[in-house]
N, CA and C atoms as an extended XYZ file, in Angstrom:
585
Properties=species:S:1:pos:R:3:atomname:S:1:resname:S:1:resid:I:1 pbc="F F F"
N         5.547      -45.538       31.652 N   UNK     1
C         5.141      -44.365       29.999 CA  UNK     1
C         6.819      -45.050       29.505 C   UNK     1
N         6.164      -44.914       28.009 N   UNK     2
C         6.896      -44.931       26.830 CA  UNK     2
C         7.874      -43.503       26.946 C   UNK     2
N         9.542      -43.727       26.355 N   UNK     3
C        10.197      -42.373       26.420 CA  UNK     3
C         9.570      -42.168       24.913 C   UNK     3
N         9.360      -40.601       24.745 N   UNK     4
C         9.027      -40.378       23.365 CA  UNK     4
C        10.208      -40.298       22.193 C   UNK     4
N         9.545      -40.624       21.149 N   UNK     5
C        10.891      -41.182       20.201 CA  UNK     5
C        11.211      -39.554       19.691 C   UNK     5
N        13.100      -39.481       19.222 N   UNK     6
C        13.719      -38.642       18.886 CA  UNK     6
C        13.627      -38.314       17.545 C   UNK     6
N        13.254      -37.269       17.417 N   UNK     7
C        12.714      -36.457       16.187 CA  UNK     7
C        14.072      -36.745       15.365 C   UNK     7
N        13.755      -36.952       13.955 N   UNK     8
C        14.727      -37.007       13.156 CA  UNK     8
C        15.444      -35.552       12.551 C   UNK     8
N        16.638      -35.335       12.997 N   UNK     9
C        17.136      -33.763       12.903 CA  UNK     9
C        17.095      -33.125       11.330 C   UNK     9
N        17.274      -34.164       10.546 N   UNK    10
C        17.201      -33.603        9.080 CA  UNK    10
C        15.813      -33.073        8.679 C   UNK    10
N        14.779      -34.269        9.520 N   UNK    11
C        13.437      -33.421        8.889 CA  UNK    11
C        12.901      -32.579        9.733 C   UNK    11
N        13.372      -32.140       10.980 N   UNK    12
C        13.254      -30.767       11.484 CA  UNK    12
C        14.059      -29.553       10.872 C   UNK    12
N        14.833      -29.858       10.431 N   UNK    13
C        15.872      -28.896        9.448 CA  UNK    13
C        14.721      -28.596        8.207 C   UNK    13
N        14.497      -29.424        7.471 N   UNK    14
C        13.490      -29.263        6.208 CA  UNK    14
C        12.268      -28.320        6.775 C   UNK    14
N        11.385      -28.891        7.999 N   UNK    15
C        10.259      -28.305        8.374 CA  UNK    15
C        10.632      -26.791        8.930 C   UNK    15
N        11.589      -26.496        9.328 N   UNK    16
C        11.889      -25.300        9.813 CA  UNK    16
C        12.338      -24.569        8.588 C   UNK    16
N        12.917      -25.010        7.451 N   UNK    17
C        13.153      -24.116        6.133 CA  UNK    17
C        12.020      -23.569        5.615 C   UNK    17
N        11.268      -24.684        5.610 N   UNK    18
C         9.543      -24.695        5.038 CA  UNK    18
C         8.791      -23.538        5.622 C   UNK    18
N         8.765      -23.415        7.109 N   UNK    19
C         8.492      -22.689        7.954 CA  UNK    19
C         8.911      -21.061        7.471 C   UNK    19
N        10.590      -20.982        7.018 N   UNK    20
C        10.789      -19.908        7.160 CA  UNK    20
C        11.032      -19.041        5.569 C   UNK    20
N        10.737      -20.034        4.691 N   UNK    21
C        10.134      -19.718        3.369 CA  UNK    21
C         8.817      -19.553        3.183 C   UNK    21
N         8.010      -20.010        3.806 N   UNK    22
C         6.341      -19.675        3.501 CA  UNK    22
C         6.227      -18.014        4.517 C   UNK    22
N         6.939      -17.758        5.546 N   UNK    23
C         6.771      -16.579        6.418 CA  UNK    23
C         7.806      -15.671        5.959 C   UNK    23
N         8.672      -15.983        5.106 N   UNK    24
C         9.490      -14.895        4.018 CA  UNK    24
C        10.626      -14.359        5.321 C   UNK    24
N        11.106      -15.372        6.244 N   UNK    25
C        12.123      -15.179        6.874 CA  UNK    25
C        11.545      -14.062        7.580 C   UNK    25
N        10.444      -13.836        8.114 N   UNK    26
C        10.179      -12.475        9.006 CA  UNK    26
C        10.455      -12.572       10.257 C   UNK    26
N        11.541      -11.419       10.866 N   UNK    27
C        11.253      -11.746       12.376 CA  UNK    27
C        10.869      -10.544       13.353 C   UNK    27
N         9.897       -9.953       12.270 N   UNK    28
C         9.509       -8.745       13.143 CA  UNK    28
C         7.876       -9.102       13.521 C   UNK    28
N         7.246       -8.495       14.013 N   UNK    29
C         5.918       -8.311       14.562 CA  UNK    29
C         5.295       -7.445       13.714 C   UNK    29
N         3.749       -7.853       13.859 N   UNK    30
C         3.062       -7.020       12.486 CA  UNK    30
C         3.141       -5.605       13.286 C   UNK    30
N         2.911       -4.345       12.679 N   UNK    31
C         2.597       -3.168       13.265 CA  UNK    31
C         1.500       -2.485       12.618 C   UNK    31
N         0.800       -1.921       12.910 N   UNK    32
C        -0.356       -0.939       12.589 CA  UNK    32
C         0.194       -0.070       11.440 C   UNK    32
N        -0.342        0.152       10.190 N   UNK    33
C         0.011        1.170        9.352 CA  UNK    33
C         0.423        2.542        9.456 C   UNK    33
N        -0.177        2.852       10.463 N   UNK    34
C        -0.419        4.521       10.923 CA  UNK    34
C         0.765        4.262       12.409 C   UNK    34
N         1.463        3.099       12.790 N   UNK    35
C         2.435        3.426       13.831 CA  UNK    35
C         3.665        3.389       13.533 C   UNK    35
N         4.689        4.105       14.314 N   UNK    36
C         5.808        4.667       14.238 CA  UNK    36
C         6.309        3.069       13.439 C   UNK    36
N         6.502        2.092       13.152 N   UNK    37
C         6.675        1.418       12.661 CA  UNK    37
C         6.464        0.968       11.148 C   UNK    37
N         5.297        1.853       10.714 N   UNK    38
C         4.967        1.888        9.192 CA  UNK    38
C         6.022        2.613        8.426 C   UNK    38
N         6.454        2.178        7.293 N   UNK    39
C         7.748        2.288        6.527 CA  UNK    39
C         8.493        3.086        6.968 C   UNK    39
N         9.173        1.445        7.384 N   UNK    40
C        10.820        1.675        7.798 CA  UNK    40
C        12.006        1.818        6.697 C   UNK    40
N        13.137        1.934        7.040 N   UNK    41
C        14.297        1.961        5.953 CA  UNK    41
C        13.864        0.154        5.354 C   UNK    41
N        13.712       -0.301        6.331 N   UNK    42
C        13.430       -1.888        5.718 CA  UNK    42
C        12.618       -2.025        4.581 C   UNK    42
N        12.088       -1.076        4.500 N   UNK    43
C        10.623       -1.406        3.493 CA  UNK    43
C        11.263       -1.471        2.326 C   UNK    43
N        10.621       -2.339        1.580 N   UNK    44
C        10.880       -3.003        0.125 CA  UNK    44
C         9.797       -2.504       -0.622 C   UNK    44
N        10.532       -1.709       -1.827 N   UNK    45
C         9.596       -0.841       -3.293 CA  UNK    45
C         8.250       -2.063       -3.490 C   UNK    45
N         7.608       -1.626       -3.933 N   UNK    46
C         6.339       -2.190       -4.385 CA  UNK    46
C         6.272       -3.434       -5.220 C   UNK    46
N         7.679       -3.099       -6.045 N   UNK    47
C         7.580       -4.031       -7.363 CA  UNK    47
C         8.469       -5.622       -6.829 C   UNK    47
N         8.975       -5.230       -5.225 N   UNK    48
C        10.149       -6.429       -4.762 CA  UNK    48
C         9.207       -6.992       -3.581 C   UNK    48
N         9.735       -8.093       -3.018 N   UNK    49
C         8.741       -8.139       -1.715 CA  UNK    49
C         8.453       -7.149       -0.957 C   UNK    49
N         7.345       -7.198        0.001 N   UNK    50
C         6.868       -6.252        0.824 CA  UNK    50
C         7.629       -6.154        2.029 C   UNK    50
N         7.580       -4.950        2.458 N   UNK    51
C         8.111       -4.847        4.132 CA  UNK    51
C         7.329       -5.937        5.109 C   UNK    51
N         8.007       -6.589        5.843 N   UNK    52
C         7.437       -7.135        7.175 CA  UNK    52
C         6.580       -6.430        8.126 C   UNK    52
N         5.350       -5.908        7.632 N   UNK    53
C         4.576       -5.832        8.431 CA  UNK    53
C         3.064       -5.890        7.695 C   UNK    53
N         2.242       -5.969        8.846 N   UNK    54
C         1.012       -5.963        8.392 CA  UNK    54
C         0.206       -5.078        7.895 C   UNK    54
N        -1.202       -5.197        7.204 N   UNK    55
C        -1.651       -4.741        6.373 CA  UNK    55
C        -2.690       -3.649        7.365 C   UNK    55
N        -3.075       -2.745        6.666 N   UNK    56
C        -4.287       -1.513        7.045 CA  UNK    56
C        -5.175       -2.421        7.640 C   UNK    56
N        -5.285       -1.522        9.484 N   UNK    57
C        -6.534       -2.374        9.949 CA  UNK    57
C        -7.874       -1.309        9.867 C   UNK    57
N        -9.244       -1.911        9.837 N   UNK    58
C       -10.190       -1.234        9.597 CA  UNK    58
C       -11.513       -2.029        8.800 C   UNK    58
N       -11.777       -1.123        8.310 N   UNK    59
C       -13.331       -1.953        7.094 CA  UNK    59
C       -12.723       -3.326        6.373 C   UNK    59
N       -13.002       -4.326        6.145 N   UNK    60
C       -12.480       -5.180        5.475 CA  UNK    60
C       -11.762       -5.911        6.081 C   UNK    60
N       -10.980       -5.828        7.082 N   UNK    61
C        -9.847       -6.146        7.310 CA  UNK    61
C        -9.628       -7.424        7.264 C   UNK    61
N       -10.603       -8.709        7.433 N   UNK    62
C       -10.644      -10.127        7.419 CA  UNK    62
C       -10.151      -10.521        5.874 C   UNK    62
N       -10.884       -9.645        4.786 N   UNK    63
C       -10.851       -9.714        3.903 CA  UNK    63
C        -9.350       -9.337        3.271 C   UNK    63
N        -8.585       -8.293        3.686 N   UNK    64
C        -7.369       -7.823        3.395 CA  UNK    64
C        -5.977       -8.586        3.889 C   UNK    64
N        -6.525       -9.622        4.876 N   UNK    65
C        -4.978       -9.956        5.102 CA  UNK    65
C        -5.223      -11.443        4.554 C   UNK    65
N        -4.219      -12.289        4.000 N   UNK    66
C        -3.952      -13.488        3.418 CA  UNK    66
C        -4.034      -14.624        4.829 C   UNK    66
N        -4.617      -15.539        4.298 N   UNK    67
C        -4.949      -17.053        5.494 CA  UNK    67
C        -3.673      -17.232        5.650 C   UNK    67
N        -3.778      -17.799        6.885 N   UNK    68
C        -2.244      -18.545        7.573 CA  UNK    68
C        -1.056      -17.691        6.720 C   UNK    68
N        -0.013      -17.978        5.937 N   UNK    69
C         1.443      -17.990        5.809 CA  UNK    69
C         1.536      -17.362        4.718 C   UNK    69
N         0.094      -17.359        3.813 N   UNK    70
C        -0.299      -17.085        1.909 CA  UNK    70
C         0.306      -15.872        2.021 C   UNK    70
N         0.990      -15.633        0.504 N   UNK    71
C         1.727      -14.138        0.472 CA  UNK    71
C         0.773      -14.193       -0.841 C   UNK    71
N         0.071      -12.566       -1.165 N   UNK    72
C        -0.427      -12.566       -2.487 CA  UNK    72
C         0.409      -12.006       -3.253 C   UNK    72
N         0.015      -12.083       -4.556 N   UNK    73
C         1.059      -11.443       -5.706 CA  UNK    73
C         0.997       -9.726       -5.680 C   UNK    73
N         2.204       -9.487       -5.290 N   UNK    74
C         2.661       -7.888       -5.550 CA  UNK    74
C         1.466       -7.404       -6.864 C   UNK    74
N         1.217       -5.998       -6.643 N   UNK    75
C         0.433       -4.975       -7.629 CA  UNK    75
C         1.443       -5.408       -8.597 C   UNK    75
N         2.523       -4.679       -9.185 N   UNK    76
C         2.874       -5.039      -10.158 CA  UNK    76
C         2.999       -6.396      -11.125 C   UNK    76
N         2.570       -7.533      -10.035 N   UNK    77
C         2.182       -8.748      -10.692 CA  UNK    77
C         1.107       -9.240      -11.399 C   UNK    77
N        -0.069       -8.330      -10.448 N   UNK    78
C        -1.287       -8.520      -10.979 CA  UNK    78
C        -1.958       -7.389      -11.636 C   UNK    78
N        -0.922       -6.332      -12.081 N   UNK    79
C        -1.685       -5.404      -13.137 CA  UNK    79
C        -2.066       -5.211      -14.312 C   UNK    79
N        -3.149       -4.660      -14.512 N   UNK    80
C        -3.638       -4.610      -15.694 CA  UNK    80
C        -2.284       -4.374      -16.776 C   UNK    80
N        -2.549       -5.250      -18.030 N   UNK    81
C        -1.824       -5.154      -19.399 CA  UNK    81
C        -2.340       -3.894      -20.229 C   UNK    81
N        -3.317       -4.249      -20.036 N   UNK    82
C        -4.038       -2.883      -20.952 CA  UNK    82
C        -4.440       -1.445      -20.510 C   UNK    82
N        -4.546       -1.582      -19.211 N   UNK    83
C        -5.087       -0.222      -18.800 CA  UNK    83
C        -4.088        0.745      -18.791 C   UNK    83
N        -4.237        1.972      -18.859 N   UNK    84
C        -3.309        2.942      -18.733 CA  UNK    84
C        -4.126        3.848      -18.179 C   UNK    84
N        -2.684        4.989      -17.420 N   UNK    85
C        -2.998        6.478      -16.396 CA  UNK    85
C        -3.549        7.527      -17.533 C   UNK    85
N        -4.729        8.044      -17.668 N   UNK    86
C        -5.134        9.135      -18.234 CA  UNK    86
C        -4.172       10.198      -17.575 C   UNK    86
N        -4.124       11.420      -18.536 N   UNK    87
C        -3.273       12.103      -18.418 CA  UNK    87
C        -4.126       13.866      -18.499 C   UNK    87
N        -3.483       14.482      -17.776 N   UNK    88
C        -4.963       15.816      -17.323 CA  UNK    88
C        -3.619       17.113      -17.437 C   UNK    88
N        -3.793       18.259      -17.953 N   UNK    89
C        -3.450       19.752      -18.120 CA  UNK    89
C        -3.380       19.889      -16.918 C   UNK    89
N        -1.988       20.380      -16.389 N   UNK    90
C        -1.854       21.237      -15.372 CA  UNK    90
C        -2.853       22.389      -15.273 C   UNK    90
N        -3.212       23.182      -16.390 N   UNK    91
C        -3.970       24.110      -16.243 CA  UNK    91
C        -5.300       23.933      -16.313 C   UNK    91
N        -5.813       22.775      -16.216 N   UNK    92
C        -7.186       22.150      -15.791 CA  UNK    92
C        -7.676       22.879      -14.617 C   UNK    92
N        -8.933       23.195      -14.928 N   UNK    93
C        -9.556       23.634      -13.606 CA  UNK    93
C        -9.395       22.844      -12.278 C   UNK    93
N        -9.556       21.309      -12.514 N   UNK    94
C        -9.624       20.340      -11.580 CA  UNK    94
C        -8.455       19.916      -10.893 C   UNK    94
N        -7.294       20.368      -10.946 N   UNK    95
C        -5.850       20.806      -11.143 CA  UNK    95
C        -5.702       21.564      -10.362 C   UNK    95
N        -6.165       23.197      -10.286 N   UNK    96
C        -6.110       24.068       -9.570 CA  UNK    96
C        -6.927       24.371       -8.508 C   UNK    96
N        -8.002       23.442       -8.673 N   UNK    97
C        -8.951       23.458       -7.200 CA  UNK    97
C        -8.696       22.545       -6.301 C   UNK    97
N        -7.769       21.678       -6.771 N   UNK    98
C        -7.529       20.422       -5.883 CA  UNK    98
C        -6.613       20.896       -4.710 C   UNK    98
N        -6.404       20.267       -3.454 N   UNK    99
C        -5.489       20.190       -2.508 CA  UNK    99
C        -4.266       20.215       -2.923 C   UNK    99
N        -3.454       20.580       -2.256 N   UNK   100
C        -1.990       20.206       -2.375 CA  UNK   100
C        -1.778       18.842       -1.393 C   UNK   100
N        -1.094       17.742       -1.603 N   UNK   101
C        -1.094       16.754       -1.122 CA  UNK   101
C        -0.490       17.120        0.457 C   UNK   101
N         0.219       18.035        0.566 N   UNK   102
C         0.788       18.351        2.156 CA  UNK   102
C        -0.644       19.214        2.560 C   UNK   102
N        -1.199       19.718        2.006 N   UNK   103
C        -2.655       20.293        2.963 CA  UNK   103
C        -3.278       19.562        4.102 C   UNK   103
N        -2.227       19.081        5.037 N   UNK   104
C        -3.137       18.011        5.854 CA  UNK   104
C        -4.280       18.040        6.859 C   UNK   104
N        -4.086       19.556        6.941 N   UNK   105
C        -5.361       20.427        7.922 CA  UNK   105
C        -6.653       20.385        7.184 C   UNK   105
N        -6.175       20.872        6.062 N   UNK   106
C        -7.534       20.947        5.060 CA  UNK   106
C        -8.298       19.663        4.648 C   UNK   106
N        -7.165       18.720        4.458 N   UNK   107
C        -8.032       17.122        3.938 CA  UNK   107
C        -8.148       16.568        5.045 C   UNK   107
N        -8.143       16.903        6.552 N   UNK   108
C        -8.882       16.154        7.604 CA  UNK   108
C       -10.346       16.964        7.607 C   UNK   108
N       -10.467       18.184        7.367 N   UNK   109
C       -11.503       18.491        7.244 CA  UNK   109
C       -12.772       18.400        6.178 C   UNK   109
N       -12.054       17.330        5.534 N   UNK   110
C       -13.017       16.601        4.208 CA  UNK   110
C       -13.334       15.330        4.496 C   UNK   110
N       -12.646       14.787        5.388 N   UNK   111
C       -13.227       13.389        5.821 CA  UNK   111
C       -14.877       13.073        5.410 C   UNK   111
N       -14.565       12.193        5.112 N   UNK   112
C       -16.437       11.349        4.265 CA  UNK   112
C       -16.942       12.126        3.406 C   UNK   112
N       -15.831       13.464        2.910 N   UNK   113
C       -16.323       13.682        1.569 CA  UNK   113
C       -15.587       13.690        0.444 C   UNK   113
N       -15.830       13.821       -0.849 N   UNK   114
C       -15.411       13.687       -2.107 CA  UNK   114
C       -14.730       15.088       -2.161 C   UNK   114
N       -13.243       14.576       -2.649 N   UNK   115
C       -11.938       16.055       -3.070 CA  UNK   115
C       -11.160       15.461       -3.694 C   UNK   115
N       -10.143       16.247       -4.102 N   UNK   116
C        -9.276       15.885       -5.016 CA  UNK   116
C        -7.862       16.425       -4.565 C   UNK   116
N        -6.677       16.009       -4.355 N   UNK   117
C        -5.726       16.543       -4.272 CA  UNK   117
C        -4.340       16.044       -5.651 C   UNK   117
N        -3.293       17.108       -5.538 N   UNK   118
C        -2.221       16.773       -6.316 CA  UNK   118
C        -0.850       16.929       -5.767 C   UNK   118
N         0.093       16.215       -6.397 N   UNK   119
C         1.301       15.941       -5.562 CA  UNK   119
C         2.048       15.314       -6.565 C   UNK   119
N         3.520       14.919       -6.004 N   UNK   120
C         4.277       14.163       -6.772 CA  UNK   120
C         4.604       12.788       -6.068 C   UNK   120
N         4.480       11.330       -6.465 N   UNK   121
C         4.778       10.522       -5.984 CA  UNK   121
C         5.908        9.914       -5.624 C   UNK   121
N         6.228       10.257       -4.136 N   UNK   122
C         7.400        9.952       -3.903 CA  UNK   122
C         8.077        8.820       -3.948 C   UNK   122
N         7.051        7.895       -3.367 N   UNK   123
C         8.031        6.358       -2.895 CA  UNK   123
C         6.530        5.782       -2.657 C   UNK   123
N         6.516        4.371       -3.038 N   UNK   124
C         5.308        3.196       -3.283 CA  UNK   124
C         5.605        2.295       -1.779 C   UNK   124
N         4.694        2.289       -1.137 N   UNK   125
C         5.109        1.245        0.084 CA  UNK   125
C         4.205        0.214        0.007 C   UNK   125
N         4.625       -1.307        0.265 N   UNK   126
C         3.665       -2.607        0.448 CA  UNK   126
C         4.023       -3.148        1.287 C   UNK   126
N         3.099       -2.898        2.127 N   UNK   127
C         3.568       -4.019        3.851 CA  UNK   127
C         3.174       -5.040        3.605 C   UNK   127
N         3.784       -5.984        4.421 N   UNK   128
C         3.880       -7.228        4.177 CA  UNK   128
C         2.575       -8.089        3.906 C   UNK   128
N         2.314       -9.158        3.098 N   UNK   129
C         1.656       -9.313        2.405 CA  UNK   129
C         0.866       -9.268        1.349 C   UNK   129
N         1.656       -8.189        0.545 N   UNK   130
C         0.813       -8.072       -0.116 CA  UNK   130
C        -0.624       -7.522       -0.394 C   UNK   130
N        -1.189       -6.788        0.705 N   UNK   131
C        -2.326       -6.637        1.357 CA  UNK   131
C        -2.732       -5.040        0.205 C   UNK   131
N        -1.825       -4.258       -0.049 N   UNK   132
C        -2.510       -2.814       -0.154 CA  UNK   132
C        -1.221       -2.092       -0.753 C   UNK   132
N        -0.994       -1.071       -1.509 N   UNK   133
C         0.076       -0.470       -1.789 CA  UNK   133
C        -0.111        1.139       -1.552 C   UNK   133
N         0.560        1.760       -0.752 N   UNK   134
C         0.294        3.110       -0.680 CA  UNK   134
C         1.217        3.939       -1.374 C   UNK   134
N         0.615        5.214       -1.625 N   UNK   135
C         1.343        5.969       -2.521 CA  UNK   135
C         1.586        7.032       -1.634 C   UNK   135
N         2.770        7.561       -1.375 N   UNK   136
C         3.322        8.568       -0.427 CA  UNK   136
C         3.489       10.052       -1.406 C   UNK   136
N         3.305       10.894       -0.638 N   UNK   137
C         3.350       12.286       -1.193 CA  UNK   137
C         4.317       13.376       -0.572 C   UNK   137
N         5.291       12.837        0.035 N   UNK   138
C         6.160       13.267        0.645 CA  UNK   138
C         7.397       12.481        1.428 C   UNK   138
N         8.620       12.673        1.369 N   UNK   139
C         9.634       12.178        1.715 CA  UNK   139
C         9.373       11.411        3.014 C   UNK   139
N         9.034       12.166        3.717 N   UNK   140
C         8.278       11.572        5.330 CA  UNK   140
C         6.760       11.594        4.972 C   UNK   140
N         6.545       10.325        4.915 N   UNK   141
C         4.947       10.102        4.439 CA  UNK   141
C         3.912       10.665        5.696 C   UNK   141
N         4.857       10.930        6.863 N   UNK   142
C         3.496       11.762        7.648 CA  UNK   142
C         3.239       12.715        7.297 C   UNK   142
N         3.931       13.872        6.405 N   UNK   143
C         3.450       15.221        6.288 CA  UNK   143
C         3.010       15.416        4.510 C   UNK   143
N         2.122       14.264        4.252 N   UNK   144
C         1.253       14.500        3.452 CA  UNK   144
C         0.149       13.434        3.127 C   UNK   144
N        -0.991       13.949        2.579 N   UNK   145
C        -2.061       12.560        2.066 CA  UNK   145
C        -1.378       11.609        1.766 C   UNK   145
N        -1.809       10.401        1.774 N   UNK   146
C        -1.433        9.060        0.937 CA  UNK   146
C        -2.770        8.401        0.392 C   UNK   146
N        -2.380        7.895       -0.808 N   UNK   147
C        -3.658        7.216       -1.841 CA  UNK   147
C        -3.205        5.962       -1.435 C   UNK   147
N        -4.228        4.909       -1.062 N   UNK   148
C        -4.243        3.489       -1.298 CA  UNK   148
C        -5.021        2.496       -1.815 C   UNK   148
N        -4.357        1.592       -2.571 N   UNK   149
C        -4.616        0.571       -3.196 CA  UNK   149
C        -4.634       -0.576       -2.772 C   UNK   149
N        -5.983       -1.466       -2.608 N   UNK   150
C        -5.726       -2.729       -1.748 CA  UNK   150
C        -5.937       -3.509       -3.138 C   UNK   150
N        -5.379       -4.572       -2.175 N   UNK   151
C        -5.093       -5.653       -3.154 CA  UNK   151
C        -6.375       -6.474       -4.191 C   UNK   151
N        -7.497       -5.909       -3.794 N   UNK   152
C        -8.826       -6.309       -4.548 CA  UNK   152
C        -8.757       -5.133       -5.666 C   UNK   152
N        -8.072       -4.451       -5.839 N   UNK   153
C        -7.968       -3.546       -7.088 CA  UNK   153
C        -6.794       -3.254       -7.856 C   UNK   153
N        -5.956       -4.274       -7.237 N   UNK   154
C        -4.605       -4.692       -7.742 CA  UNK   154
C        -4.464       -4.214       -9.850 C   UNK   154
N        -5.651       -5.180      -10.143 N   UNK   155
C        -5.546       -5.371      -11.424 CA  UNK   155
C        -6.153       -4.695      -12.025 C   UNK   155
N        -7.116       -3.403      -11.721 N   UNK   156
C        -7.335       -2.445      -12.266 CA  UNK   156
C        -6.585       -1.544      -13.005 C   UNK   156
N        -5.301       -1.384      -12.113 N   UNK   157
C        -4.350       -0.483      -12.804 CA  UNK   157
C        -3.142       -0.684      -13.231 C   UNK   157
N        -2.590       -0.190      -14.050 N   UNK   158
C        -1.205       -0.698      -14.404 CA  UNK   158
C        -0.222       -0.600      -13.445 C   UNK   158
N         1.024       -1.243      -13.280 N   UNK   159
C         1.863       -0.782      -12.585 CA  UNK   159
C         1.899        0.628      -11.953 C   UNK   159
N         2.035        0.467      -10.833 N   UNK   160
C         1.843        1.715       -9.960 CA  UNK   160
C         3.064        2.211       -9.772 C   UNK   160
N         4.417        1.351       -9.920 N   UNK   161
C         5.722        1.729       -9.697 CA  UNK   161
C         5.816        2.921      -11.180 C   UNK   161
N         4.886        2.864      -12.070 N   UNK   162
C         5.371        3.710      -13.252 CA  UNK   162
C         4.817        5.421      -12.538 C   UNK   162
N         4.480        5.463      -11.589 N   UNK   163
C         4.129        6.819      -11.384 CA  UNK   163
C         4.958        7.068       -9.993 C   UNK   163
N         5.953        6.903      -10.080 N   UNK   164
C         7.017        7.382       -8.886 CA  UNK   164
C         7.471        8.237       -9.642 C   UNK   164
N         8.185        9.684       -9.095 N   UNK   165
C         8.230       10.680       -9.479 CA  UNK   165
C         7.505       11.390      -10.482 C   UNK   165
N         6.143       11.052      -10.379 N   UNK   166
C         5.170       11.856      -11.648 CA  UNK   166
C         4.066       12.513      -10.589 C   UNK   166
N         3.812       13.909      -11.070 N   UNK   167
C         2.924       14.463      -10.524 CA  UNK   167
C         1.795       14.253      -10.636 C   UNK   167
N         0.959       13.565       -9.884 N   UNK   168
C        -0.706       13.104      -10.085 CA  UNK   168
C        -2.010       13.783       -9.742 C   UNK   168
N        -3.049       14.060      -10.226 N   UNK   169
C        -4.004       14.456       -9.267 CA  UNK   169
C        -4.950       12.974       -8.639 C   UNK   169
N        -5.467       13.181       -7.615 N   UNK   170
C        -6.166       11.991       -6.943 CA  UNK   170
C        -7.437       12.344       -6.719 C   UNK   170
N        -8.482       11.868       -6.956 N   UNK   171
C        -9.905       12.259       -6.364 CA  UNK   171
C       -10.658       10.974       -5.834 C   UNK   171
N       -11.541       11.030       -5.029 N   UNK   172
C       -12.465       10.395       -4.254 CA  UNK   172
C       -12.293       10.792       -2.956 C   UNK   172
N       -13.271        9.767       -2.155 N   UNK   173
C       -13.465       10.394       -0.446 CA  UNK   173
C       -12.325       10.272        0.432 C   UNK   173
N       -12.504       11.492        0.946 N   UNK   174
C       -11.286       11.280        1.653 CA  UNK   174
C       -11.363       10.755        3.306 C   UNK   174
N       -10.569       10.044        3.866 N   UNK   175
C       -11.176        9.203        4.953 CA  UNK   175
C        -9.634        9.535        5.885 C   UNK   175
N        -9.744        9.109        7.311 N   UNK   176
C        -9.107        9.575        8.080 CA  UNK   176
C        -8.463        8.142        8.433 C   UNK   176
N        -7.290        7.581        8.730 N   UNK   177
C        -6.528        6.652        8.741 CA  UNK   177
C        -5.547        7.183       10.159 C   UNK   177
N        -6.264        6.490       11.349 N   UNK   178
C        -5.433        6.742       12.675 CA  UNK   178
C        -5.387        8.489       12.504 C   UNK   178
N        -5.937        9.163       12.206 N   UNK   179
C        -5.946       11.002       12.122 CA  UNK   179
C        -5.170       11.366       10.694 C   UNK   179
N        -4.737       10.477       10.159 N   UNK   180
C        -3.848       10.860        9.112 CA  UNK   180
C        -4.836       10.848        7.646 C   UNK   180
N        -5.155       11.469        6.987 N   UNK   181
C        -6.040       11.920        5.426 CA  UNK   181
C        -5.232       10.898        4.718 C   UNK   181
N        -6.528       10.367        3.773 N   UNK   182
C        -6.073        9.505        2.558 CA  UNK   182
C        -7.028        9.043        2.070 C   UNK   182
N        -6.563        8.821        0.729 N   UNK   183
C        -8.464        8.176       -0.164 CA  UNK   183
C        -7.634        7.009       -0.877 C   UNK   183
N        -8.668        6.373       -0.687 N   UNK   184
C        -8.599        4.693       -1.476 CA  UNK   184
C        -8.898        4.986       -2.687 C   UNK   184
N        -8.019        4.270       -3.535 N   UNK   185
C        -8.177        4.359       -5.215 CA  UNK   185
C        -8.744        2.739       -5.449 C   UNK   185
N        -9.815        2.471       -6.285 N   UNK   186
C       -10.646        1.364       -6.512 CA  UNK   186
C       -10.601        1.440       -8.202 C   UNK   186
N       -10.579        2.697       -8.653 N   UNK   187
C       -10.877        2.908       -9.831 CA  UNK   187
C        -9.937        3.812      -10.419 C   UNK   187
N        -9.571        3.412      -11.675 N   UNK   188
C        -8.371        3.642      -12.561 CA  UNK   188
C        -8.783        5.400      -13.005 C   UNK   188
N       -10.046        6.203      -12.942 N   UNK   189
C       -10.243        7.111      -13.461 CA  UNK   189
C       -10.115        8.230      -12.029 C   UNK   189
N        -9.633        7.339      -10.756 N   UNK   190
C        -9.580        8.347       -9.860 CA  UNK   190
C        -7.991        8.972       -9.455 C   UNK   190
N        -7.074        8.374      -10.442 N   UNK   191
C        -6.011        8.912      -10.158 CA  UNK   191
C        -5.159        9.313      -12.275 C   UNK   191
N        -4.985       10.513      -12.343 N   UNK   192
C        -4.203       10.963      -13.410 CA  UNK   192
C        -3.147       11.352      -13.314 C   UNK   192
N        -2.196       11.355      -14.208 N   UNK   193
C        -0.885       12.429      -14.479 CA  UNK   193
C        -1.042       13.783      -14.910 C   UNK   193
N        -0.496       14.532      -13.866 N   UNK   194
C        -0.657       16.107      -14.493 CA  UNK   194
C         0.676       16.436      -15.313 C   UNK   194
N         0.569       17.037      -16.667 N   UNK   195
C         1.604       16.956      -17.722 CA  UNK   195
C         0.881       18.484      -17.555 C   UNK   195
């Protein structure tokens, strides 16, 4: 048998650098969005590189995960330049009738039904790969309903970062993700700034 040739060290170093570049230097393994690893202190705001976690599992999972080491562009990069969030009066009937974002028990009972909730966007969270952006309505995301925008709808909305610290009305069909209520946003009309 012939001995195997010794690989060129500079070629190996370049290959490792490329792998790290395309993998984003990730050293962690993927964790489901609802796991205890969901939104850690390592999480990056939605307008910067996303945290090193996998996207939400469930329906459309194959469509929501980039193939290989490909990273999608952030929502801010793909945001509509023409779209604007509508404004609704705080005295509007739909605002008064909406659930509070912290009313988790009532929201769980509405799973599969259309409804609405109001709350102040405390933080945006973008799991790895830019598959989705999660709007949190409590400092501890487990204490409130969440709104989710998947990558397919990124260009429908203005930059979601403009919603931070703003009170909004969210409408849509309530779903439960790992026992936690959320509404997926696919249309600009589903979220309005409350003034």
